[in-house]
C-alpha positions, -999 to 999 in steps of 0.1 A, spaced: 258 406 -337 280 435 -351 305 408 -364 276 396 -386 269 434 -391 306 440 -407 303 405 -422 276 415 -444 286 452 -450 316 434 -463 299 410 -483 285 437 -508 315 446 -517 313 417 -545 294 437 -565 321 457 -576 339 429 -594 338 420 -628 359 418 -662 383 445 -677 362 466 -706 387 480 -732 380 517 -748 345 516 -763 322 491 -748 293 475 -770 266 465 -763 273 427 -762 304 433 -742 285 455 -718 254 420 -712 290 401 -705 301 423 -677 266 427 -665 265 390 -663 297 381 -645 284 411 -623 254 389 -615 273 360 -611 295 377 -585 261 389 -571 252 353 -568 286 342 -549 278 376 -523 246 357 -514 267 327 -510 288 339 -489 264 362 -470 247 322 -462 278 305 -457 289 334 -428 250 330 -417 259 290 -412 290 293 -394 273 316 -370 245 294 -365 265 264 -365 285 281 -339 257 293 -313 246 254 -317 278 242 -309 281 263 -276 247 251 -266 256 213 -269 289 224 -253 269 238 -223 249 207 -221 269 185 -221 291 201 -198 259 202 -177 252 166 -179 291 158 -170 286 175 -137 253 159 -130 266 127 -136 300 132 -114 277 142 -85 254 114 -89 289 90 -91 299 104 -57 267 98 -37 266 63 -54 301 53 -42 293 67 -9 264 44 -4 285 18 -15 310 19 9 283 25 34 272 -10 20 301 -22 25 308 -13 62 271 -27 68 280 -58 51 312 -63 73 293 -57 104 265 -82 93 293 -109 85 306 -105 119 270 -110 136 270 -140 115 302 -153 125 292 -150 164 260 -159 155 276 -193 142 296 -198 175 267 -192 202 248 -217 181 259 -248 194 252 -227 226 219 -219 219 211 -258 212 221 -268 250 191 -243 263 157 -243 259 138 -255 228 121 -224 225 154 -200 227 172 -224 199 143 -216 176 144 -179 183 181 -185 175 177 -202 142 148 -180 131 172 -151 137 204 -169 121 178 -175 93 166 -139 94 201 -124 94 214 -147 65 187 -136 42 192 -99 53 231 -106 41 219 -120 6 199 -90 3 230 -67 13 251 -89 -11 228 -87 -38 227 -46 -35 258 -44 -31 266 -63 -67 237 -41 -79 251 -11 -71 287 -19 -82 276 -28 -118 257 2 -120 287 25 -108 308 4 -135 279 14 -160 281 51 -151 320 50 -150 317 40 -184 290 68 -192 312 97 -177 342 84 -198 327 84 -226 311 117 -220 344 130 -213 357 126 -245 327 133 -264 332 166 -243 366 168 -258 361 163 -293 328 194 -290 351 215 -270 378 209 -299 356 215 -329 340 250 -312 377 261 -308 385 256 -343 349 267 -356 354 299 -329 391 303 -350 377 306 -382 355 329 -372 376 351 -354 397 349 -383 374 361 -407 362 388 -387 397 402 -382 403 401 -417 367 421 -422 382 445 -393 416 449 -412 399 454 -446 376 481 -430 404 499 -416 426 497 -450 391 511 -468 391 537 -440 424 548 -446 420 548 -490 391 571 -482 414 594 -462 440 594 -491 417 599 -520 401 627 -499 432 644 -496 443 636 -530 413 654 -541 405 679 -513 409 713 -542 376 694 -555 353 686 -530 324 709 -525 332 715 -564 309 685 -579 327 658 -559 321 642 -531 345 606 -512 318 586 -489 325 548 -474 298 527 -468 296 490 -472 327 481 -472 336 503 -503 346 541 -512 329 562 -535 343 588 -553 313 608 -572 321 636 -597 290 654 -608 289 659 -649 297 696 -645 331 687 -637 339 665 -660 313 669 -690 296 694 -711 263 688 -718 260 652 -739 297 652 -747 322 625 -729 351 647 -740 367 651 -701 374 689 -690 409 701 -678 397 706 -642 383 667 -643 414 653 -660 437 671 -630 412 654 -606 416 620 -619 453 620 -625 453 633 -587 430 598 -581 453 577 -606 488 589 -584 467 573 -550 453 542 -570 486 528 -582 502 529 -547 468 507 -534 473 477 -559 446 453 -539 421 477 -545 395 470 -579 380 500 -594 347 502 -609 335 534 -629 300 539 -636 284 562 -657 254 576 -650 224 598 -662 192 614 -662 161 601 -675 159 627 -705 162 613 -739 197 616 -751 197 643 -784 230 644 -798 238 624 -824 270 604 -841 279 572 -827 260 576 -796 226 566 -795 210 569 -758 219 575 -728 228 543 -724 259 547 -752 264 581 -733 269 567 -697 293 541 -714 311 558 -732 318 584 -702 332 556 -680 354 545 -707 368 583 -714 379 582 -674 396 543 -675 415 556 -704 429 588 -684 438 571 -653 453 543 -674 473 569 -694 482 589 -662 495 558 -636 510 526 -639 474 511 -624 469 469 -634 443 474 -665 426 443 -650 417 460 -617 395 489 -639 359 479 -649 339 505 -670 298 504 -670 271 527 -682 244 531 -660 223 553 -681 192 568 -660 187 535 -642 203 542 -608 193 577 -598 204 594 -564 173 614 -568 141 604 -584 118 638 -584 114 656 -621 131 689 -612 165 706 -624 182 698 -595 175 664 -592 183 658 -628 216 675 -621 227 652 -590 216 624 -612 242 630 -640 273 618 -625 301 594 -631 309 575 -596 345 556 -593 337 524 -565 367 514 -552 368 479 -533 390 454 -516 401 422 -534 384 394 -519 410 369 -523 418 359 -487 379 359 -477 370 333 -502 398 311 -490 386 313 -452 350 306 -463 364 278 -482 382 261 -458 369 228 -441 
């Protein structure tokens, strides 16, 4: 069950993968990014279903293997019993055959005796013949059943071998997937520590670093980065982003999503910014530019998104809640290419 939880947890990382958005993000391009994100959401659900299917299939194969193994043991026991019965009948047959031979030898002597004794002997001889015939018939029937059960036992053995092979392959696939998920957990935990160490001077001053759902979240309050209604990053915020860029530059398998968030109050500024959507997107692209200007990060790893006021961390209509909601989140997710290969392997 822990493996399944870990797998589901890792699948949520697909939410972060999107296309690179350069400089300012117009509304049409933002919709494209959102559509692409929805596509990867569907892929994440498909991965989750595939993992559940593999786990269910693995459990069914294990149950079938256990049943076949029980049937095999029962059939082997039954075969042993019938083999013992066959040997017993063979001994009895030999004894009766010897008795029949003795009766034939004594037949001539009995013929010379009284008619009553002769009739008794003939009756005994006939009874013996009939008994011998019944024993022969039983012996042939038992031998036929033994041959049939030997064939069934061999077919069952072959079927067991195939099921064991299939179960072993399924277990190997699940174990490989779990090992990679565990390895990614370790990588992301190490990344969280590196990010925390790089930003140690800023935590508690409007910056937090957390790890959940297989991703690392760097949350920066508005007060650390921007003035109210602005998108130019303050000097202290620039320094924090430079420190972060140095870490991300050395972790090339990590994708980076920058999300801008605002409170629900209507935007009161002017110029090219019309509302909170525009402001949140503009702030996200400002941070993208700072990261790129201060590192060798591949731009394809970066995605900027404006969330506006629609993903608040605190829904209360208070000054404190609104301050929490005015934030920028930098979401770090591992590359999922290797997981896709495992999931799609036959």
